[in-house]
C-alpha positions, 0 to 999 in steps of 0.5 A, a space after each residue: 744767367 741768375 747772377 746776371 739778373 741779380 746784377 741788373 736788379 741792383 743796377 735798377 736800385 732793387 734788392 735782388 732776389 736770392 738766386 735759389 728763390 729765383 730758380 725755385 720760382 722761374 725754374 718751373 712750369 706755370 701751374 694750371 691755376 696760374 694758367 687759369 688766372 691768366 686766361 681769365 684776365 686775358 678774356 677780360 682784356 679781349 672783351 674790353 678791347 672789343 666793346 670799349 670806345 677810345 677814351 673808356 677804361 676797364 676795371 679788373 677785379 679778381 673774385 677775391 678782391 675786397 675793399 677792407 683789409 679784414 673781414 666785415 660782416 656788414 653787407 651795408 659796409 661793403 656797399 658804402 665802401 665800394 661806392 666811396 672807392 668808385 667815386 674816388 676812382 672817378 675823381 682820380 681819373 678826372 685829375 689825370 685827364 685834366 693834367 693830360 697825364 697819359 696812363 696805361 695801367 692804374 693799380 687799385 691795389 698792389 704789393 709794391 716791390 720797387 721804388 715809386 718813380 713819380 708822385 702824380 698827386 696826393 694819392 697817385 704815384 707812377 709805380 715802380 716794380 709792383 706785383 698782385 693783379 687783383 684790382 686794376 684799371 686799363 685804358 684802351 692803349 693799356 689793353 692794346 699793349 697787353 694783347 699785342 704782345 701775343 700773350 698766348 705764345 708765352 703764358 706767365 703768371 699775370 702777376 709777372 706779365 703786368 709789371 714786365 710790361 708796365 713797370 718803370 
């Protein structure tokens, strides 16, 4: 089974993961931390589904997300950087709407694992396989896709669930 998975990864143009690493990672139960993480993301998706209108979006930020790649002592610097990020996000979403570019998931940060598929503009790409769900946006259609898969019947780490549904 692991050999077949490695073959599929190679066929998609990805470097296959060492079968021993795959066995160690997937050959185990989901731990309580991963279940709690999944449950909090799921609760955010349900709340968004129940409160958003058709053209709204939701921004999901984990509690440890930061706009800097390093620790900064200045609270003012954090506020300034978050304002810049929100303005940039608005600008990118307006650009997507102008282009009538349909999207479900918009990573604000990610660990790129595969080749990106399409450059949308100077800032955005249609991502290849990516992990790390610490900061992302969902359209109402993206929320519906996540919830219609009945995620409670197969709880997996959210960092695996998102790319399983949205990676190209």
